[in-house]
N, C-alpha and C positions, 0 to 999 in steps of 0.2 A: 317625453325621455324624462322629464326632472318627476314627475309622478314616478315613474317604474324606479331609478332610484332613489328615495325617500322611500318607497317599498321596502326593497334590499333593505335599506339602512334600517327601518323599525324591525325587521325580522331579526337583523344582526344584533340590537341591541336589545333585544327581547332574552336573546340565549343568553345574556351577560346577566344571572339574576339573583348571584349568589357572594356575600362578602361586600366592601366598601371598595371604594376605586382609591389601587395604589399607583401611583405613577412614577415614572422613573425620567428623569431630568439631567442631561448633557449641558450646563451654561457656560457654552463656550465664552470665556473672559470673567468670570469670576475663581477666585481663587481658595484651593480645597484650604477650610473652616470658616468658611462664612455662612452665616445663620441663615435661613431661608424661610419666610411666612404665608402660610395660605391664608387666603379671607373670600367670604364670598365677593361677588361685583356685580357693577350696575345693579343695585339697589340705591343708591342716590343716599348711603345711611354708613356713617360711622361703624363697621365690621369689626368684630374682633378676630385674632388671629384663631383657626381651625386645627392649622397644625404645623408645625414646624421640621424643619429637616438643617442637618451640616452636611456641605458639601464635603465630598472625600473622594480622593481619585477618579477627579473632574466630575464629580457628578453626586445626585442624588435622589433617593427614594422617599417617597411621605404619602402615606396612607391617609386620604380622606373619609372623612366620616360624612358619606353622602348619600341616600337610600333614593333618593328622586335625580333626578337631574339639573345639575347646580354648576353655574359660572363663575368660576375660580380666578381669583387675582394671585400671582405669586411676587413677591419683592422680598430685597433683604431687608435683614430688621433692622429697625431704626432709620430706615432711609425712604426717599420719596419716591414715587415714579413705581410703575409694576414692569417687569420685563417679560412677561408669560399671562395671557388669559388663556382659558381653556374651559371648553362645558364636557363635562364628564359627571358620570354617574354610578350606581352601586354596580360592580361586576367588572367595571373596566380596567384594562390596565394598561396605559394609553403610555408610550416612551418618546420624550421629545428631545428634538436637539433645538438648541438657540443660541444665537450670539449677544452676549452681553456687552452692553458700554455703560462707560460710568463718567456723568458729568459733576463738575462743580462749578456752581453760581451763588455769589455772596456768602460763601459758609457750609450752602445747602449741598450737600449731596444727592443725586438723580440716579438711579438706574434704569434704562432702556433695552428693549429687545429688538431683533429684527433677522429674517431669515430662518423664520419658527419651521420646522417639520415635525409634522406628527404624524403617530405610527397607531394601532389599535386603539382608536377613540371612534366610534359610529357616530356617537354626538355630538363629535368635534365636526366631522366630516358635515353631519345632517346641519349644524350651524354652519359651515358654511355654505350650501347649498339655499340656505332660508334667508340667511344676514348678512353672513362674510364678506362674499362674492361681492354681494352692492355695495357693500361699507367699502371695498379696495379701488371699485370702478368710481368711485363717487373721489375719495382719495387721489385715481389719477386724475378726476378733472378736477380737480382744487390745483394739481400741482400744474397744469395746464393752463388752468385760468389767471394762476400768476407771473407764470410765464411770458402771456398774453400782454397781461396789465403793465409787466417790466419793460418792455420794448418800448426804445425812444421812439415810435411813432403812437403809440397808446397816447391818447389823449382822454378827459373828462367824460367825451361821449361814449370812448368805445369801454370805458371802465366801471360804464353802469350798468350798458349791456351786460358787459360781459358778469355783471354782480348778478344782477337780474336772473339772467341765466340759471346759474351756479345753484342761486339760495332757490329758484323755484323748483329747481332739477332737485335738489335734495329735499325739498318739501312734496314734493310728489310722492318721492322713492320711496319716503320715510312712511306716508301714509298706506303706500302699494303693499307696503311689507306686514304692516298693522292688521291690514285689510283680507290680505291670502292666509296671513293667521289667525283671522278673529274666533274659529270653534276652538285653540287648544293654548295653553297658556305661555305659548310659544308668539301668539299675541303681546299679552303684555311685556313679556321676556325684551318684543323688538322695540318695545318705547323705551323700556329701562336701561337697552343699551344703547340704542341710539340718539336720546336726547338729551342733553346737559341740563335744562329745566324744561318744568310744563307750565302752559299759561290757563285761564279759561277754555281757550280754543280745543286745548287737549280732551276737555269732554266729548267732543265729538265722535274722536277716535275709539274713545273711552266707549263711549254707547254701543260701539257695530261690536263689542266682545259679544259670546255668547254667557251664559249664565256657569259654562263649567271653568270656561278659561276666565272671569271675576273672579271666583273663586280658589282659583290656584294660589300657589304660594307665590308669584310674582305679579297673579294678577290683586293678590293682595298689599303687596308694597305699593303697587303700582295705585291703587284708589287711595290711600293716604296722599299720596303726590298728586295727583290729580282733582280728587275731593277733600283737602284740609279739613277738619274741623277744629274750627275755634277756639282758643283758649280763653278769650272774654268772657269772663262771670266766671269763671271756673276758679280753684283752689289751687294756686302755684305749686306746682311738683316739687316738694325737696329735695338738691341735690348737694354733690361735692364737686372741688375740683382740688387741682395740686396746683401749690402755687409755686415762686419759682426755687424757695428752697428746696424743693421736691415730697413738701409737706400738705396733706389730706387736709382741706378746710370743707366745713360743713357751709353753708350758707346761711345759714340758721345764726350763729357765731357770728356772722360778719355784720348782722342787720339789728341787733339789739338798739335801743332807745332809737329807731328811726321808723320813720312813719312810710315811707314808698320806695321800692326798692326799682332799680332798673338794670335789667338783665340783660348784658348784650355780649351778641354771640359775634366774634370773629375771626379774622389770622392774616396773618405778616404779609403774606399773600394777596390780600384782596383790598385794591386800590380804594373801593370806595367805602370799606372798614375805616381806612386810615384818615383818608379824608372827613370821614365825621368825626374823627377823634376833637378834634379842638371843640366842636358847638358840644359833644358831653364833658369836655372841660368848663365849658363856660358856664352849663347846667351845673354840673358839679360846683362851682365856683359860688354862683349864685344861692345856691338850696339847700348845700349840706350841712349848715345850721341851721336849718327850717325844716328838716329831716327826712333829707332823700341820700339816699346809699345807692352807690351803682356796685355792681359787680360784673367785669369783664370777665368773658371764658372765651378762651380760645380753640380753636378745631385744627390746628397745626397738626399735622405729623411730627414735623421736624422739631425738636426741642430746642436744638439750637436757632433756627429760624425767626421761633418764639422769644427764644432769650436776646436774641439780636434785633426785634423790634423793640422788648420791651426797653431795651437800655436808649433805644432814638425816642421812643415816647415817653418815656416818665409817667404812667398811667397814678396818678395819687390815691387810686382808691384800688380795693380788693380787687383783683385778679388772680387768674392759673388756668393754666391750660386742661382741657375736657380729658383727665385717663377715664370716667365712670360712666358715660355714657349719658351724659345733660342733653347733647344735643340730639340725640334721638329721642330722648323723651319730652322735647321742645319742638318735634318731628321740624328740624332746621332744615331746610330745601334751600334757602341761599341764605347769604351772607351779605349785610349786618342783618341780624334779624334781634329786637328786641323786645322785650315785652316787661310791663311797667306793672306795679304788682302794689296795692292798697294794702298794708301790711296789719291794720289794724282789723280787717276782716280776712285777709287771708289770701284775696280775689284778684287774680288779670283783671285789669280795667283800660289796658291800651295794649296793641301787639304791633308789630312793622311800624312802629314810630319813631321819626328821628328827625332833624332838619328843626325847620321850624314849625313845624306841626310838634315835636316833643316840647319845643320852647315855651309854646303857648300853652300846653296843658299845664305844665310845672307852673306856668304863673298863674292858673286856673284854680290850683289843687295847694298852692303855699302862696296866696299872693303876698 
C-alpha cells in the first residue's frame, strides 16, 4: 500500500515542473509586520536566508529559489527557532496553516510552531510517509517514556530499562529509514534530518547508500559530516568576524606580531564551551606574552544572547560573532571546536584540542 501511495506522489510531483516553489503561510500568532526568513534546514551548517517576506493580513507568500526538492525552515528574522519546516521543490504552490508561539528565556526570544496543516505539496506528503510519520511515533514514545519514569513507583531499574528500550528503538528506526531509502537522496537526507551529530559508526550507514544517493545534494552534505577531512597540515583559511560594536574584523589584523593562533568556535548556549573558558583564560595569561593569540568566534543566532554571554565571561582576547560563514569554512559540526595555527608557516598544527591537551601542546611550543 505504501508503495502505491508513493507512486501516486511521484506522479503528482512530476506534473509540477515549472517555476519555483511559491509558499503561502497563515501563521496564527504572528503579528502583521513581522519579517519571516526561509533557509535550508537539516544541513548541519549555518545557512544564509534564501528569501524573506512580511506578514500582512495574517499571512505571507514567499517565492523560494529551489529547483530540486529542499527542506526549508521558516523563522522570524533575528530570533531563534523555526516555527515551520517544509519539504518543497520546483513548481509547487503549497499553502500552510501553523500556530506560532513566542517564548522568552533570559532575554532570548524563541518561536515555535504546532498544529501544522500543509496542502498542495506532494513533496511534503512524501516526506511524511518516508520520515515524518516515524518521527511523530518516536515523539509519542518519548512522551510516554517520560510519563512512565516520572511515576512515583518508578525506580532506577525501571528507568534504566525504559531508557534503553527508547534509545534502542530510536537507533533501529533511524537505521531502517536510511536503509529503506538507500538508493535515492532521501537516504542521506534522512540521516541529516534525524541525527543531531555523527560518529565513526555513522560510516556503516553511509556505506549502504548507492552512488547516486552519495552524489546527491544531501549526499554530499552528509559526506562532509560523516567523513570529515582533517585540517592539520593545511594552510588555515582566513576569516572575518563581527565584533561587539558591529564592526567587521579580519583575523590577520588580530595576529600581527604573534606566533600562534588559537581559533575557538563557541556559543552562549553551549555548556562545554562555557566550561572551557577558564582553561582558555589560563592559557592566554600564561602564553600571550610568548606569542599566543586567541580569537573566539560565536555561532549564536541571537546577538542578544551572545552579548549577554560576553558581559558575563569578559573574554580578554579578540572575539566576535560569525556573520561571514567562518564556521562553515572550518566545517564545524560540534562546539567547542578549536584550531591551533602556526602563524610562521600558516599551517594548522592541531584541531579539536582543549583542556589539558591544549595546555600540554602550548607548553611544548612555548616553553
